[in-house]
N, C-alpha and C positions, 0 to 999 in steps of 0.2 A: 424618769423625773431625776431634776437636782433639787436636794432641800439645800436654803439657806440655815447660815450657821446656828448650830443646835444650842440652847441655851440654858446648863443646868436642870435640876430635876424637872422643870413644868418643860424645858424644851424634850426630853426624855419621854414624858409622860404623852408629849403630843404626836411624837413621832410613833410609838407603840400602841396610841389610842386610835392614829390616822391614817399610816400607812400600808397597813393590812388592808383598808376599804378603799382608799386607792389607787394601791395595786389592780384589785378588783375591776372595778369601776373604770378604768383605763387602758385593763389590759397593757399595763406596763411588764416592760422585760428586764429593766435593770434600774436600780434607785442607788443614789449617789448622793452625800451629807458632809457636808460640814460640819466636822464635827469639836472643833477647836475651844468651844466654849461651853462643854458638854460635863464639865465634871464642876459644880459650885461658880459655874461662869467664868470660873479660867483655868485653859488647859482640858486634857482628857485621861482615865487613866484606863488599863484594860477592864476594868469591872464598866464601868458606866460605855465605853467600846462593846461590850458584849453585851449590854441591852440593845444597842441602837442595830447591833446586826440581829440579835433576837427579833427586833421588828419588823425584818424585812428591807435591809439595806445593804447591800450587796460592800461598796467601796467607803469607806471616811476619807475624807481630804482634812488639812489642816492650815496653821496660818502662824501668826505671828506670838498668839498663844502658845505656839508648840512646846515650850520647854516650863511650864509654868507647875507641871506636875513632873515629879521625879522619877513615878511609875511609868511613865509615857516612854521611857528606856524598854520597857521587854516588848511593845509593841512596836518601836522602830527597829528592835533587831529580828524578831520573831512574828511580827503580822502581817503577811503577805496583802491582804485587804486593807491597809494602813498606809496612806501615803505624803508625806511633808512636803515642803517648797521642794521644786528640783531648783533652784539657782543658790541653795546654800554653798558653802566651799566642798569639791571634793574631799571627801575621807568624814562626811558629817555621815551620824548614822542614818540608817532606815532609806527609805526609797522615794525618788521626785516623780515616780509615773508607774502605772502597773498596768497589766492588761487582763482584763476581764473575758474570758469565756466562758458560753453555756451551751450543750447541744443544741442545734438547731438555731440559734443568731449567731451574728455577726459578732466577729471580735471586735472589742471595745476596748484602745485606749485610753488611760484615763491622767492626766498629768495636772498637777499642782503648783503656782507660782507664787509669788509673793512679789508684789510692787516695790517702789523703794522712795516713792515721793511721800514726804511725811511720814515716812515710815524708816525702818532700817535699812540704812543707807549701805552698810558693807556688803551686806548679799551681792551676789554675782546681777548682772546685766539683766532680767528676765527675760525680755526680748529675743537678745544673742540665744541665752540659754531655751527658750521654748523653741526657739525655731531648730535647734540642734535636735532638742527632743522628737520633737513633730516627725522631726525626717527619719530616727533612729525607730518611730514606730509605725511609720505609714506603711512599711514592705509588709508589715506584719496586721495588722488594726485598719479596716478599711472603715471604723467609727472612732472619731478622738473628740476626747470630750478637755476642756482645759476651765479648771479653776481657778480664776486669779484672784487673787487673796489682796486688792490693794485699795489707799485712800482716794487718790483723786478720779474722778469720774476721764476726764482727759487719758489717764495713762489705760484705764480699763477699755476706751475706745478706740483707742491705738492699737491695742492688744489684736481686738474685733478686727480691727481694718487687717493688719498686717497679718493675718489667719486667715482668711478671708477667700476659700478655696482648699485650705489644707487642713481644717479640722470644722467636724460638725456644729459644735454648742462651745463658745467660748462665756462663759458665765461670771461676774464679780460678785464680790462677797468681802463682807468685813465693816461696812457702814451699820447693816443692819439697817437700813431702810430700802425697801423695794421699790426698786424703779418700772417705772410705765413706757419702757422706752426699748421693749421686745420687737423685732425685726428678724429676719433672714437678708443677708446681704446679697448680690448679684451675683457672688460664689458658691452660695449654696451654703453658710456657715450661720446656725442662728446665733442669735445674743443678746443678754439682758444687762446691764453694767450693774447692778446688785438684784441680788434673788431676795433679799431681806434676812428675817431669822425667826427662829422657829423658838417659843418659847413667850413669856409673858408682856404684851405689849401694852399694861398698864403706866409701865415708867418712864423710863428714858432708855432706849436699847436694850428692854431689857435687866435693865436696875431700878430699886426703886428711885424714885425720883428727888425724895427729899435731900438725900444726901448726895447726890449728884447738881441739886440747885447750890444748897450749900457748900458744899466746890467752888462752883463760881463764882458766888458770892464772896467767899471768905480767902479763894484760892490757899488755904489749908486743907492738906490728905483726909478722905473721909474713906468710912469701911463701905464701900458699892456691894450693896445686899441685892439679891436677883430677889426681883418683881414677881407679883402672884396673879394679876388677877387675864383676865381676856389673853387667854393663851391662845396662839394663834400655828398653824405651820407655813410659812413660804417658802417658794422654790417656783419650779419652773419647769413645764413637761414640754419635751420634744420630741417628734416622731423624725425621722431619718430614715433615709431610703438606703437597706444595708449594704446595698452593690457599691454605690456611688459616695457613699456619705452624706450625701448634702442632704440637708434640713429640708422638711417638707412643711412642718409646723412648728408652732413654738406658742404656750400657752401657759401665763403666769398662775403659782396655784398660792392663793389665801384661805385654807380653811381653818377654822375656826373650830376648837377642841369644846366638844360640851361638856356643860358644867355637870 
């Protein structure tokens, strides 16, 4: 299972309250989550990452809010289960991919990449960097998952098409709006344009709606506080043939946290 962007304390509570049951109900072998908004809605810290791991998440990916909390340096330097976008320049702390190994399971390569359309243009070309990273991991990992943290749907779909037959799952994150375009391409790659987000859905993409609206109305900065109600876990569950790496099924997840 891949879990869409975890937002603040409500998102972490959803992960803690729902992941153990989802693992049992679906017989999940591995759980990956995007945690870039886990700490107060901006960035991630070792403490918030520890909560997520304790709930049953195996690997945490990130995105454009990577640097929002200075404590992230601890994760970048010392946490092998934490992955930041692979297309940062050479010499950037941390790792852009990792390999997940557990006895009795196929080896899984996890790659995190960040888009450039409407986002930080100074990063390396994600298409070229991801191509090279897939080639590097393929001899070791029969299953490869790519979290493409990007704004434009066209950029995400193009990444999915490029990696068809090379990755088991290409899933988009960042927009916090779950799309309904899940599919398995002809080459066996499962794809979802955006996994959505895990947290409070009664505001605007996880934030209280009033300051967001005020910013649109006045064009003035506002303090974007994390919303509270209608907490949900969103993401996607994919079944993969461990020998071939081909996806066999893909199913969106949209699970409410009981009040």
